[in-house]
C-alpha positions in Angstrom: -35.0 -4.0 12.0 -33.8 -7.6 12.5 -30.3 -9.0 14.4 -29.5 -10.9 11.2 -29.4 -7.5 9.5 -27.9 -5.5 12.1 -25.1 -8.4 12.0 -24.6 -8.1 8.0 -23.9 -4.6 8.1 -22.1 -5.0 11.1 -19.0 -6.8 8.5 -19.2 -4.3 5.8 -17.0 -1.3 4.9 -17.3 0.4 1.9 -16.0 3.8 0.8 -17.7 7.0 1.3 -17.3 8.5 -1.8 -16.9 11.9 -1.5 -15.0 14.8 1.4 -18.1 15.4 3.1 -21.0 13.6 4.8 -23.3 11.8 1.6 -26.5 11.2 2.3 -26.5 7.9 1.2 -24.8 6.4 4.7 -27.9 7.9 6.8 -29.8 4.4 7.1 -26.6 1.7 7.2 -24.7 3.9 10.1 -28.2 3.7 11.8 -28.8 0.1 11.0 -24.8 -0.6 12.7 -22.9 -0.1 9.8 -18.9 -1.6 10.4 -17.6 1.3 9.2 -15.6 3.4 6.1 -12.2 3.0 4.4 -11.6 6.5 3.6 -9.4 6.9 -0.3 -7.9 9.2 -1.7 -10.4 11.4 -2.8 -12.5 11.6 1.3 -9.2 13.1 2.3 -8.5 16.8 1.2 -7.5 18.1 4.2 -6.2 18.1 7.4 -9.3 20.4 8.6 -11.6 18.5 6.5 -10.3 15.1 7.5 -10.6 15.8 11.4 -14.1 17.3 10.7 -15.2 14.3 9.1 -14.2 12.0 11.2 -15.4 14.0 13.8 -18.6 13.9 12.2 -18.9 10.2 11.8 -18.2 9.4 15.0 -21.0 11.4 16.5 -23.3 10.0 14.2 -22.3 6.1 15.8 -19.1 6.4 18.2 -18.3 2.6 17.5 -17.6 2.9 14.4 -14.6 2.2 12.8 -12.5 4.8 10.1 -10.1 2.8 8.0 -6.9 3.9 5.7 -4.5 2.3 3.8 -1.3 4.9 5.3 1.5 2.3 4.5 3.8 5.6 4.3 6.0 5.6 1.4 4.5 5.2 -2.2 0.7 4.5 -0.6 0.1 7.2 1.8 -3.8 9.4 2.6 -1.7 11.5 4.6 1.3 12.7 2.6 -0.8 14.3 -0.5 -2.6 16.5 2.4 1.0 17.5 4.2 0.4 15.8 7.6 3.4 13.1 7.2 5.5 12.2 4.6 7.7 8.9 5.6 10.0 6.5 3.4 7.9 3.2 3.0 8.7 -0.4 4.0 11.4 -1.0 1.4 13.3 1.8 2.4 12.8 0.9 5.9 14.2 -2.7 4.9 17.3 -1.3 3.2 18.1 0.8 6.9 17.4 -2.5 8.3 17.2 -1.1 12.2 14.5 -2.6 14.3 13.8 0.4 16.1 13.9 2.9 13.1 10.9 0.6 11.3 9.0 1.1 14.9 9.4 4.9 15.4 8.5 5.3 11.9 5.3 3.4 12.5 4.9 5.7 15.3 5.0 8.7 13.9 1.9 7.1 11.5 0.5 6.2 14.5 0.2 9.5 16.2 -0.9 11.3 12.4 -3.4 8.7 12.1 -4.9 9.6 15.8 -4.6 13.1 15.0 -7.3 13.1 11.8 -9.4 10.6 13.7 -8.4 7.1 12.0 -8.3 4.3 14.4 -7.9 1.2 12.1 -4.6 1.3 9.5 -4.5 -1.1 6.5 -0.9 -1.9 7.3 2.0 -3.1 7.1 2.1 -5.3 4.3 3.8 -8.0 5.2 4.7 -9.5 1.5 8.6 -11.2 0.9 9.8 -9.3 -2.4 10.7 -12.8 -3.5 10.0 -12.2 -6.8 11.3 -9.1 -8.3 8.6 -9.3 -10.9 6.1 -8.6 -8.0 4.1 -5.2 -8.4 4.2 -5.0 -4.4 7.9 -5.0 -4.3 8.4 -1.1 -3.1 5.8 -1.6 -0.4 7.4 -5.1 0.6 10.7 -4.8 3.6 13.0 -7.0 1.2 12.9 -10.3 0.1 14.7 -11.8 3.4 11.8 -14.0 4.6 13.1 -14.0 8.5 13.8 -10.4 8.4 10.6 -8.9 6.8 9.0 -10.7 9.8 11.6 -9.0 12.4 10.2 -5.6 10.7 6.7 -6.6 10.1 6.9 -6.9 14.0 8.5 -4.0 15.3 6.2 -1.8 12.5 2.8 -3.5 14.6 4.3 -3.0 17.8 5.1 0.6 16.7 1.8 1.4 15.1 -0.5 -0.4 18.0 1.2 1.7 21.1 -0.3 4.6 19.8 -4.0 3.2 20.0 -4.1 2.6 16.1 -5.2 -1.2 15.2 -2.7 -2.5 12.5 -3.8 -5.0 9.5 -1.2 -7.6 8.2 -1.5 -8.0 4.3 -1.8 -9.5 2.2 -2.2 -13.1 3.4 -1.2 -15.4 1.7 1.2 -13.4 0.8 1.3 -11.5 -2.7 5.3 -12.2 -3.2 5.6 -14.4 -5.6 3.5 -13.6 -7.9 4.3 -10.8 -10.5 0.0 -9.9 -11.0 -1.4 -7.4 -9.9 -4.4 -8.8 -7.7 -6.6 -5.6 -8.8 -6.5 -6.3 -12.3 -6.1 -10.2 -11.9 -5.7 -13.3 -9.6 -2.3 -14.1 -8.0 -0.8 -17.8 -8.4 0.9 -18.8 -5.4 2.2 -22.6 -6.4 3.4 -23.8 -3.3 2.4 -26.8 -1.4 0.6 -26.8 2.1 4.1 -27.7 3.7 6.0 -25.0 1.8 3.2 -22.4 3.1 3.1 -23.7 6.5 7.2 -24.6 6.8 8.5 -20.9 5.9 6.0 -19.1 3.1 3.5 -17.3 6.0 6.7 -16.8 8.5 5.9 -13.3 8.5 2.3 -13.7 9.0 3.1 -16.1 11.9 5.1 -13.5 13.4 2.8 -10.4 13.9 0.4 -12.8 14.8 2.4 -14.0 17.9 2.9 -10.6 18.5 -0.6 -9.5 18.5 -1.5 -7.9 15.5 -5.2 -6.8 15.9 -5.9 -7.7 11.9 -5.4 -9.4 9.2 -6.8 -8.6 5.5 -6.5 -11.8 3.7 -6.2 -10.5 -0.1 -7.3 -12.4 -3.5 -4.5 -15.2 -4.8 -5.3 -18.3 -5.4 -3.3 -21.4 -4.1 -4.0 -24.6 -6.1 -2.6 -26.8 -3.6 -5.3 -25.9 -1.1 -8.5 -24.8 -2.7 -9.6 -23.5 -6.5 -11.1 -20.3 -5.2 -9.5 -17.0 -4.2 -7.7 -16.8 -1.1 -10.2 -14.1 0.3 -13.2 -16.2 -0.1 -11.5 -19.6 0.4 -12.3 -21.5 3.7 -9.7 -24.2 3.5 -7.0 -20.9 3.2 -8.5 -18.2 5.7 -10.1 -21.1 8.0 -8.0 -23.7 7.6 -4.6 -22.1 7.5 -5.1 -18.6 9.2 -7.6 -19.8 11.9 -6.9 -23.2 12.6 -3.1 -24.0 11.2 -1.5 -20.0 12.5 -3.8 -20.1 15.6 -4.8 -16.4 14.3 -8.1 -15.4 16.2 -7.9 -11.5 15.7 -10.1 -9.9 12.8 -9.8 -10.8 9.4 -11.0 -8.8 6.4 -10.7 -9.6 3.2 -9.2 -7.0 0.7 -11.2 -4.9 -1.7 -14.2 -7.5 -3.4 -14.2 -4.8 -6.4 -10.8 -6.0 -7.1 -10.7 -8.5 -10.6 -8.7 -11.0 -8.6 -12.0 -12.1 -7.0 -14.7 -9.9 -9.0 -13.9 -12.2 -12.3 -14.7 -15.5 -10.5 -17.7 -14.0 -8.0 -19.9 -11.0 -8.1 -20.1 -8.8 -5.2 -22.8 -10.8 -3.3 -21.7 -14.3 -4.2 -18.0 -12.9 -2.9 -19.6 -11.0 0.1 -21.4 -14.7 1.2 -18.3 -16.7 0.8 -16.0 -14.6 2.0 -18.2 -14.9 5.3 -18.2 -18.4 4.9 -14.9 -18.9 4.8 -14.3 -17.1 8.4 -13.7 -13.7 7.4 -15.1 -11.6 9.9 -15.2 -8.3 7.6 -15.6 -7.3 4.2 -13.4 -4.7 2.4 -16.1 -3.4 -0.6 -13.5 -1.2 -2.3 -13.1 2.1 -3.4 -16.2 2.5 -5.6 -18.6 0.8 -3.4 -21.7 3.0 -1.9 -25.2 2.2 -0.8 -26.0 0.3 -3.6 -23.5 -2.0 -3.0 -23.9 -2.1 1.7 -28.0 -2.9 0.0 -26.9 -5.6 -1.6 -24.4 -7.4 0.5 -27.1 -6.9 3.0 -29.5 -8.8 0.8 -26.8 -11.4 0.3 -26.0 -11.9 3.8 -29.3 -12.3 5.2 -30.8 -14.5 2.7 -28.2 -16.7 3.2 -28.5 -16.8 7.2 -32.1 -17.6 6.5 -31.2 -20.4 3.7 -28.9 -22.6 6.3 -26.1 -21.4 4.4 -24.1 -19.0 7.0 -23.8 -19.2 10.6 -25.8 -16.3 12.8 -23.3 -17.2 15.5 -20.1 -16.7 13.2 -21.7 -13.0 12.8 -22.0 -12.3 16.3 -18.3 -13.5 16.8 -17.1 -11.3 13.9 -19.2 -8.5 15.2 -17.6 -9.2 18.5 -13.8 -9.0 17.0 -14.8 -5.7 15.5 -15.2 -4.3 18.8 -11.3 -5.0 19.7 -10.4 -2.8 16.8 -9.6 0.9 17.7 -9.9 -0.5 21.4 -6.3 0.2 22.7 -5.5 3.0 25.1 -2.4 4.6 23.4 1.2 3.3 25.4 3.9 5.6 23.7 4.8 8.5 25.2 6.8 10.0 21.9 6.0 13.2 20.4 4.9 14.5 16.8 8.6 14.2 14.9 8.3 16.5 11.7 11.8 15.8 10.9 11.8 12.2 11.2 10.9 11.3 8.0 13.2 13.2 5.5 16.3 11.8 7.9 15.2 8.5 7.3 14.9 9.2 3.4 18.6 10.7 3.8 19.3 7.1 5.9 17.8 4.8 3.2 19.7 6.6 0.0 22.2 4.7 -2.2 24.5 6.4 -4.2 27.1 5.2 -7.0 29.3 7.7 -9.2 29.0 11.6 -9.3 25.6 12.4 -9.0 25.8 16.2 -8.3 24.6 18.3 -11.6 27.3 19.9 -13.7 25.3 23.3 -14.3 22.1 24.7 -14.1 19.9 23.0 -16.1 18.3 19.2 -16.0 15.8 17.4 -17.9 14.0 15.2 -16.4 13.4 11.9 -18.7 10.7 10.0 -17.0 9.8 6.4 -17.8 6.3 5.5 -17.1 5.4 2.3 -15.0 2.7 0.4 -16.0 -1.1 0.4 -14.8 -0.9 -1.5 -11.5 -2.3 -0.1 -8.1 -0.6 -2.3 -6.2 2.7 -0.6 -6.9 1.2 2.5 -5.3 2.3 5.8 -6.6 4.6 8.0 -5.3 4.2 11.7 -4.9 7.9 13.2 -4.7 8.3 16.2 -7.6 11.7 15.7 -8.2 11.5 18.5 -11.0 9.5 20.8 -8.6 12.2 20.7 -5.7 15.2 20.7 -8.5 13.5 24.1 -9.7 13.5 25.8 -5.8 17.1 25.1 -6.2 17.0 27.5 -9.1 17.6 25.1 -11.5 15.8 25.1 -14.8 14.4 22.1 -15.3 12.3 20.2 -18.3 10.5 17.1 -18.9 9.9 14.5 -20.8 7.2 11.9 -19.8 7.0 8.9 -21.6 5.1 5.5 -21.1 4.9 2.3 -23.3 2.1 3.4 -25.4 3.3 6.8 -25.9 3.0 7.8 -29.7 6.7 7.8 -31.1 7.7 7.7 -27.4 11.4 6.7 -28.3 11.5 9.6 -31.1 10.6 12.0 -28.3 13.6 10.9 -26.0 16.1 10.9 -28.9 15.1 14.1 -30.2 14.4 15.8 -26.7 17.8 14.8 -24.9 19.3 15.9 -28.1 18.0 19.3 -28.4 18.7 20.1 -24.9 22.0 19.1 -25.1 22.5 21.4 -27.2 21.0 23.8 -25.9 22.7 24.0 -22.6 25.9 21.7 -23.5 28.0 21.2 -20.5 25.4 23.2 -18.9 22.7 20.5 -18.6 22.4 17.4 -17.5 19.8 14.1 -18.2 18.4 12.8 -15.0 16.6 9.5 -16.0 13.7 8.7 -13.6 12.1 5.3 -12.9 10.6 2.8 -10.5 11.8 -0.3 -10.8 12.4 -0.6 -14.3 13.5 -4.4 -14.5 9.6 -5.0 -14.7 8.9 -3.7 -18.3 11.2 -5.0 -21.0 10.6 -1.5 -22.9 12.2 0.4 -20.2 15.5 -1.6 -19.9 15.5 -0.9 -24.1 15.2 2.5 -23.7 17.5 2.8 -20.8 19.8 1.3 -22.1 19.5 3.4 -25.2 19.8 6.4 -23.7 23.1 5.2 -21.5 24.8 4.3 -25.0 24.2 7.7 -26.5 24.4 9.7 -23.3 26.8 8.4 -20.6 26.9 11.3 -18.9 23.1 10.0 -17.6 22.3 10.1 -13.9 19.8 7.2 -13.3 17.6 7.7 -10.6 15.4 4.6 -9.5 12.7 4.8 -6.8 11.6 1.1 -6.7 12.8 -1.7 -6.1 16.3 -2.7 -7.5 17.1 -5.8 -9.6 18.7 -4.0 -12.3 22.4 -2.5 -11.9 23.1 0.9 -13.5 26.3 1.3 -11.7 28.1 1.7 -14.7 26.1 5.6 -15.5 27.7 8.7 -14.2 25.6 8.1 -11.4 22.7 5.7 -10.2 20.6 6.7 -7.1 18.5 4.5 -5.3 15.7 5.9 -3.0 13.9 2.8 -2.5 10.5 4.8 -3.0 9.0 7.4 -4.5 7.1 9.2 -1.0 8.3 13.6 -0.9 11.0 12.6 1.1 12.6 10.3 -0.8 12.2 12.7 -3.5 13.7 15.5 -1.5 16.6 13.5 -0.4 17.3 12.4 -4.3 17.3 16.0 -4.9 19.7 16.9 -2.3 21.7 14.3 -3.7 22.0 16.2 -6.8 22.5 19.5 -5.7 25.7 18.8 -3.4 23.6 19.2 -0.2 
């Protein structure tokens, strides 16, 4: 194998595809593959994950294993019972930098405990546009405060020896488009980007964040290509203007934000030409995609379109990932997550359930991977407190959704009368016109309904009997909400 082929493997980060060691990884790992990004299907249980990461490191000691563990609604470890915390939006509401640092430390300890050395977090986007699908993953809409929380989060995580990755450069917060589904547009001048928009990234770069992820927004003032494959943005803005010399990794190249304008082979080469050190291939990228990228990269070097010395520098930078020695002596604190969820929650009105039955009406958000998905089981937690729980879930495309809700709520109240409570569970309903219309109808006809919003808040529902805001949908956020509903 040539040196160029080794370097081509070293910059690639596909997914595994299964919870056990797949056959296809044999050759790429032996050829020096940079590592893997572990997604939900690769994470089944704590013991399984420890065995998997240990086996991968036994096969290649220097391999990097990464996850998206932001806490809150974007978590790989919550589903297997390792840790649950509120996410960035809740931490921003608490607005205590020490709390943010402590939360990140606990996430870092949990990741180290399952063999992960690279965390694709924190998201340091600023929710200046309330329609951003990333809103619940942001510390808030105040750029200066977001920068301070981002630094605290990075410092906390990296003190455990796990490398942080600030994302999604140059920032999704101005756009309402999910980069998984389309190309976000950031309509700012270069001066506006430098003068204020990039402040959170400038702050974490100065604080020594080990890596920065460049996503796929288009910045027309700088380039026609998405940021992840744009030299004016990666080299010109991030490297030269911000002076960042850590690892730069692209967001997943399977996402439509870049895939609509460049196929995988083209995007891989363009990303490296733009100045990226590592390529996140995506959750459905395995052996065939690795071979495609290796062939494209080696051909680009042979043709003189890509500098081998640049690949050598990238490989050297990647050696820094996970190389920090832990400096924190804090022990794992399994109670921190629920403590912070209780601290973040905000309530207006009279939320305590009046009877022994509850109808949970879920207005399901649209398909948007960027919004994350909270795992909190409000219904199950209520049932565990001897509440009879019924449920109606409606999405925009649900057949006769309005009729279902009207009839279901009416029938429930006739069945239970004063002993029944209606809880309308939403996540950032202001992003969906149909949800706002449904909410208005429910509140007009069911004045005793309780609104439980587990997302970014932009619409005031304080005229309802009760309005509960958890600022996230994680398990501990759901638990804190159920405590409020049940009176403790």
